[in-house]
C-alpha positions in Angstrom: 11.3 -7.3 -10.1 9.7 -3.9 -9.6 7.3 -2.0 -11.8 6.5 1.6 -11.2 3.5 3.6 -12.4 4.3 6.6 -14.5 0.9 7.9 -15.6 -2.7 7.9 -14.3 -4.1 8.9 -17.7 -3.5 5.7 -19.5 -6.9 4.0 -20.2 -7.5 0.6 -18.6 -8.4 -1.9 -21.4 -10.0 -5.2 -21.0 -7.7 -7.8 -19.3 -7.8 -10.7 -16.9 -7.5 -9.0 -13.6 -5.8 -10.7 -10.7 -7.8 -10.8 -7.4 -7.0 -7.7 -5.3 -7.0 -7.3 -1.5 -6.7 -3.9 0.1 -4.7 -4.0 3.4 -5.5 -1.2 5.7 -4.0 -0.5 9.2 -5.9 1.9 11.5 -5.2 3.6 14.9 -7.3 6.4 16.2 -8.0 7.5 12.7 -11.5 9.0 13.1 -10.6 12.4 11.6 -9.7 11.2 8.1 -10.8 7.5 7.9 -14.3 8.0 6.5 -12.9 10.0 3.5 -10.4 7.2 2.7 -13.1 4.5 3.1 -15.4 6.5 0.7 -12.6 6.6 -1.8 -12.4 2.8 -1.7 -16.2 2.5 -2.4 -15.9 4.5 -5.6 -13.0 2.7 -7.2 -13.6 1.9 -10.9 -12.3 -1.6 -10.1 -13.6 -2.6 -6.7 -11.3 -4.7 -4.5 -12.2 -8.4 -4.0 -11.8 -7.8 -0.3 -10.6 -5.2 2.2 -8.7 -6.4 5.3 -8.5 -3.9 8.1 -6.3 -4.3 11.2 -7.2 -1.9 13.9 -4.4 -1.3 16.4 -6.6 -1.0 19.6 -8.1 2.4 18.7 -9.8 4.2 21.6 -11.7 6.8 19.5 -14.6 6.1 17.1 -12.5 4.2 14.6 -13.9 0.8 15.5 -17.5 2.0 15.0 -16.6 3.6 11.6 -15.0 0.3 10.5 -18.0 -1.7 11.7 -20.4 0.5 9.6 -18.1 0.2 6.6 -18.0 -3.6 6.9 -21.8 -3.6 7.0 -22.4 -1.4 4.0 -19.4 -1.8 1.7 -20.0 -3.3 -1.8 -17.2 -5.9 -1.2 -16.2 -8.2 1.6 -14.5 -6.5 4.6 -12.7 -8.3 7.3 -11.9 -6.2 10.5 -9.3 -7.6 12.8 -9.2 -5.8 16.2 -6.1 -5.9 18.3 -6.8 -5.9 22.1 -3.6 -3.9 22.8 -1.7 -1.4 20.8 1.1 -3.2 19.0 2.3 -0.6 16.5 2.4 -0.2 12.7 4.6 -3.1 11.9 2.5 -5.6 13.7 -0.7 -4.2 12.2 0.5 -4.5 8.6 2.1 -7.9 9.3 -1.3 -9.2 10.4 -3.1 -7.6 7.4 -0.7 -9.0 4.8 -0.9 -12.5 6.4 -4.7 -12.4 6.4 -5.3 -11.1 2.9 -6.1 -13.7 0.2 -5.8 -11.7 -3.0 -3.2 -12.3 -5.6 -2.3 -8.6 -5.4 -2.1 -6.8 -2.1 -2.6 -3.0 -2.2 -1.5 -1.3 0.9 -3.6 1.5 2.4 -3.1 4.2 5.1 -6.0 5.5 7.1 -5.5 9.1 6.0 -5.1 8.4 2.3 -7.5 9.6 -0.4 -7.3 7.3 -3.5 -8.0 8.4 -7.0 -11.0 6.3 -8.4 -8.8 4.5 -10.9 -6.0 3.5 -8.5 -6.8 -0.1 -8.1 -7.6 -0.6 -11.8 -4.3 0.9 -12.9 -2.2 -1.0 -10.3 -3.9 -4.3 -11.1 -3.5 -3.8 -14.8 0.2 -3.0 -14.6 0.8 -6.1 -12.4 -1.2 -8.2 -14.9 0.9 -6.9 -17.8 4.1 -7.7 -15.9 3.6 -11.2 -14.3 7.3 -11.1 -13.4 6.9 -7.9 -11.3 6.5 -8.5 -7.5 6.1 -4.8 -6.5 4.4 -1.8 -8.2 4.4 1.7 -6.8 3.7 5.3 -7.8 4.2 8.8 -6.8 1.5 10.6 -4.6 0.1 14.1 -4.3 0.7 15.5 -0.8 -2.2 17.2 0.8 -2.7 19.3 3.9 -5.1 18.5 6.8 -8.0 20.0 4.9 -7.3 18.0 1.7 -5.8 20.8 -0.3 -2.8 19.8 -2.5 0.6 20.9 -1.4 3.3 22.2 -3.8 5.4 19.0 -4.0 4.6 15.4 -4.6 5.9 12.6 -2.4 8.7 11.8 -4.8 9.8 15.4 -5.1 9.8 15.8 -1.3 12.2 12.8 -1.2 14.5 14.2 -3.8 13.3 11.9 -6.5 13.0 13.9 -9.7 13.3 13.4 -13.5 17.0 12.6 -13.3 16.6 10.0 -10.6 13.6 8.6 -12.6 15.9 8.0 -15.6 18.5 6.3 -13.4 15.9 4.1 -12.0 15.6 2.1 -15.2 19.3 1.0 -14.9 19.8 1.0 -11.2 16.5 0.6 -9.2 18.1 -0.7 -6.1 20.7 2.1 -5.9 17.9 4.7 -6.0 15.9 2.9 -3.4 18.9 2.7 -1.1 19.7 6.4 -1.6 16.2 7.6 -0.7 12.7 6.3 0.2 11.1 6.0 -3.3 8.5 3.5 -2.2 5.8 4.6 0.2 3.5 1.9 1.6 0.4 3.8 0.7 1.5 3.8 -3.0 2.5 0.1 -3.1 1.0 -3.1 -4.5 2.8 -6.4 -4.0 2.2 -10.0 -5.1 1.0 -12.3 -2.3 3.9 -14.6 -3.2 6.3 -12.0 -1.8 4.7 -12.1 1.7 6.7 -15.1 3.0 9.9 -13.3 2.0 8.9 -10.0 3.7 7.7 -11.3 7.0 8.4 -10.9 9.8 9.3 -7.3 9.5 12.8 -6.8 11.1 12.9 -5.1 14.5 16.6 -5.6 15.4 18.8 -5.0 12.4 21.4 -3.2 14.4 21.6 -1.8 18.0 22.3 1.7 16.7 19.3 1.7 14.4 15.6 2.0 15.2 13.0 -0.2 13.6 12.9 0.1 9.9 9.5 1.1 8.5 7.7 -1.7 6.7 7.6 0.1 3.3 11.4 0.7 3.3 11.9 -3.0 4.0 9.5 -4.0 1.2 11.4 -2.0 -1.3 14.7 -3.7 -0.4 13.5 -7.3 -0.1 14.7 -10.0 -2.5 12.6 -12.0 -4.9 11.3 -15.4 -3.7 12.7 -18.4 -5.6 10.9 -19.2 -8.9 8.6 -22.2 -9.0 9.8 -24.9 -11.4 
């Protein structure tokens, strides 16, 4: 089952929070990476761990990550690939290595609002049957200035589609990419169902991006 966040203004009340891992994949991300790592440091609910998979960067990214791991106010595991394997392999490794109950996916050029982890963790705690939570995102330019449309509006997902989502979530997800990896949180129980990410669905198709696959994946069987 899926839950989607519809407001960032709702206050986070006291609740038993599940453990949260942030899963980050990097590759030659020196231009924007520090800003995203800084946004993780100032979360109102800090993650229980951050797992970073660096896909054989040849710029200053490994050094930035090493400094972050040394100074962050939470545990940081950095996994360094020796050769460039691509986005799917990096996120596969990160999701497999993370130990939190909730896994929050992170891109190297994101900038997270301070309450992002707190809101996502709360919504998942309120809905123990939900396996995936996701939100919209503000699009920004290379200097960090907001653009005119959000991620959902750019994908053609507006108020009408939002209303239809309540009754037909899969139909909306098949019609357009509603779930972006950088807005998603999943339960760790979903990982065995998701992995490995498919690379050969059809000869005429390229590799499906991991976030598209996550939004389509079935629920794991319930434990009796």
